N, C-alpha and C positions, 0 to 999 in steps of 0.2 A: 124250366125245371132246375136251372142253375141259379143258386142264391148268391154266391160270391166266389171270387177268384183271389187266391193269395199268391203273391209273386215269388220269384226266386229269392233265396236268402232267408227263408223262414227258419226260426229257431225253436226247437222243442227238445231240450236235453232231458235225459242223457242220450236217448236214441238218436236225436238230431242235434248234437252239440254244435256242429259246424253249420254254417248257412246252407240250406238245402239247395241241391242242384236241379230241382224240379219245381213246378208250380202245382197248385192245388185247386181243383174244381169242387166246390161244395154244393151238392144237390140241396134242394129245399127239404124241409122236414116238418112234420106235424108237431104241435105243442106236446111236450113231455114224452116224445117218442124215443125209443132206444136205438133207432136206426133212421137213416135218411130215406126220402122218397126214391122210388125207382125211376131212372131216366135212361133213354136209349143212348147208345154209344155208336157214333158213325165214324167212318174213316174220313180224316180231314183232307185227304188228297189221294192221288194215284200212287199206291205203295205196294210193297211186297211183304207179306207176313213171313217172318223167318223162324220165329220160335215163340212158344208160350210156356210160361212157368205157372204152375198151380200150387197154391198153398192150401193144403187140406187141414181144416180145423176138425180134428177127429171127434172130440167130445161134443162140440157145438153142432156138428153135422152139416157143415157147409164148406165150400171152397171159394177162394177168390183167385183171380187170374191176372198175370202180367203179360201183356202182349207186346212183342217186339216187331217193329216194322221198319222197312228201309226204302227210301226213294232212290237211293244210289248206294254204292259200296261203302262210302265213307261217312254217311249220315245215318244215325239210328234214332228212331222215335219209339218211346216206351210209354205205354199206358199201364199204370199200376192200379190194382184193386178193382178190376171189372168183376161184377157179381155173377154174370152169366155170359156165355159166348154163343153166338148164332150157330146152330148145328148145320145150317146150309152152307156155312163158310168153313167151320172148324171140325165138323163131324161131332161125334159124341165126346164131350169133355167132362162127363161126370163119372166115367169108368176109366181108371188109370192103368188098366191091364197092360197096355202097349206103351206106357210112358216110362221114362227113366226116373227112378227114385234118387234124388240128389242128396237129401238130408232128412233126418228125423230127429226131433228134439222136443223137450217139455219145458214150459215156462208158464208161470201164473196159473197153474192148475189145468192148462190145456196142452194137448199133444198135437204137434204140427208135423205134417209130412210135406216135403217140397218136391214136386215132380216137374219134369220138363219134357217137351216134345218139339222136334224140329218140323217146320212147315216150309213150303215154297208156294205160296198162294198169292196171286195178284188181286188187289181190290181197287175199286174206283172211288173217287171222292163221293161221299154220300152213302156208300154201302153200309148197311147195318152190320155192325160187328158184335153187338150184344147189349148188355145193360150195365149200369153202375147203380150203386145204392141198394138198399134192401137188406144188407147184412148188418147184424147188431154191432154197434161200436165202431163201424168203419164209416167215418163221416165224410170222407173226400175221395175223389179219384185224382191220382197224381199223374202229371204228364212231364216227361223229360225228353229233351232233344240234345243229341251229342254229335259233334262233327270232329272227326279225327284230324282234320286240317286246321282246326281252330285251337289255339292255346291261350289260356288266360295270360294277360300281359304282365302282371306283377305277382310273382310267386317267390316266397322266401326260400323254399327248398324244393325245387321241381322234382328231384329224384325221389322224394317221399311219395309222390303221387303217380309214379310211373305205371302202376297196375290198376289205376282208377280212371273212370270216365270224368271225374270231377273237373279237371282242367279243361275239358272239351265241351262243357255244358253251354248251350245257347238258350236264349229266351224263346220259348215256343210262340209267343205272341208276335215276334219279329218275322215269322215265316208266313203270316197271313198277308194277303194283298189288301190294300186299302179298299174299303167297302162296308156294306151293312153288317157283315159277319164280324169283322174286326171291331167296328164301332160298338156292336152289342157286347162283345167280350170286354172291351176297355171300360164300358160303363159298369161292369161288375167287379172291377179290380179294387181291392181294399188297400190303398196306398196313398199317403199324402203326396201332393204335387211337389216336384223338385224342379227348380229352375234349370232350364236347358235340357231336361230329360225328354226325349222324343216319345218314347213309350214307357209306361210305368212297369218296368220289368223287374226291378230289384237287382241285387248283385250277389254273385256266388263267392268267388275268390276275392277277398278284401285285404290280402296281405300288403303291407308296406314294409319291405325289408329294412332292417336296421331300427325299426320302431316296435312298439308293443302291439300295433294293430294287426289283426288277422288271426290265423289258426295256430294253436299251440298244442304240443303233444306231451303227455306225461313222460318224463325222463325214463328211458329203458323200454319204451313201447315203440316198435317200428311200424306197426300196421296203422293205416288210416281208418280202418273199420274193424270192429265196432268203435263208435265214438264216445262210449260211456265214460272213459277216464280222462278225456281231453278238455280243452278250453278254447273258446273263441272270444276275442275282444273286437267287436265289429259294430256296425250300425243296424238299427231296427229296419226290417224290410217294410213295415207298415208305417212307421213314423221315423223317417230317415234322419230327422234332426236329433233323435235320441240315440245315445250310445248304449250298447248292450254288452254285459258280461254274461256269456252263455257258459255255465259251469256244469261240468259233469260230476262224477262221484269221487273225485280225488282230494278235495280240499276239506280238511277237518273243520267242524263247526259251521259248515256252509252247505245247506241243502242244494241238491242239483236243481237248478232253475235258471231263468233269465232275469237278470237284475239290470234295470234301466236307470239312466240318469241323463241330465242335460250337460253336455261337455263344455268345459271352460277352456279358454286359450291362454290362461296364465295361472300360476300358483301350483300347489301340490295336491289340492283337493279337486276331485272330479275333472281332472285334466283330460283333454282329448287324447285318445290312444296314439294318434299319429305324432303327437308331440313328446311322447315318452320314449326316451332313448337311453343308451348306456352312459348316463351322466353322473352316476354315483348317488342319485337321490331316490328316496322312497316316495311313491305317490299313493294316495288313498282315495277310496270311493265310498261315498255315503249314498246308500240306495234304499229304496223301499223294499220291505221284505226281509231285511237283516238289521238287527239292532246292534250297530257297531260300525267298524270301518274295515273294508277289504283293502289290503295293501299289496302293491307290486313294486318290483324293481328289476332292472336289467343289468346284470353284471357284465354282459357282453351282448353283441348283436344277435346271437343265436340262442340266448337263454333268458328265461323270465322266472322270477320268484313270485309266489303268491301266498298270502296267508289271510285268514279271516280273524279279526280281533273283536270278539264280542264285548260290547259295552265301551269300546274305545271312543275317545273324543275326536273332534275334527282338528285338533291342534297337531300339526305335523311333527312337531318336536317330540311328541310322546310316542310316535310309532317306531316299532322295531320288530325284527323277525325273531321267532323262537324256534324250538324244535318241531313245531307244526308247519314250518315253511315247506311248500311244495315246489318242486323244480319242474318246469316245462321247457321244452326245446322246440326248435323249428324242424 
């Protein structure tokens, strides 16, 4: 019932401008369907359920659930977007009378209520937790694993992420023991082969301090979430040979989207992000989806300028910043 798995580092701005810290399981779906097929969700190991979050879609009349489980105190496993939960494990999860209302908001013509409830339930590997799929427009179940004892090795500004799980994200596939289950999962991963890569996991934190590569934050914004206003200059999680500009909503004349190109190791056009440093030069990117050039420059190791130049040529001597320049910082 699983059609494909998308690795860590997925880009979907503006909501996921930064590389995602979880993987995606896509259930099968029927032609022209508005929702995926329903599949059972089982516990992947002996775990303790500690909390459930429910997102109630008031107008649409359904809810989806995030389940938090722990094998030990420092490791957290999160299943996002379960469509139903097994009542023999969780009890009645369609009535939120005894749940805590954490948030209520409206967007896109829908009203959302976010509820939470604490649990302390032990489950065994293979226990039925519920189902995924079947909800309109929710095409994947997300799985995240976070270890408080693990820290990403290369981070330009660790203090920025202190309140986030982002730096603690692990590849869920790395926790499976070798065998037929892991082999089946690996066969479903949508990612080009990378020399020396043991598992096709993708990458979350891709910062290279002192260069343009990695996550950038709109000047004046301290929070890492929401990601709508920020920027990531990283590699594609599906085609790692391609560089990706994941652009939020802050750059005039440039729609929020992912813009790909094949990086070069010389010159000022389509230069690899890791080679762009505070050297006084302006670098430009010619990408599909934008008729012009996107330019960047680093005045110092913690700051990056970006501007979209509609209709600009590939001749670097013609590039210059205007009042539309946007400032991003680490």
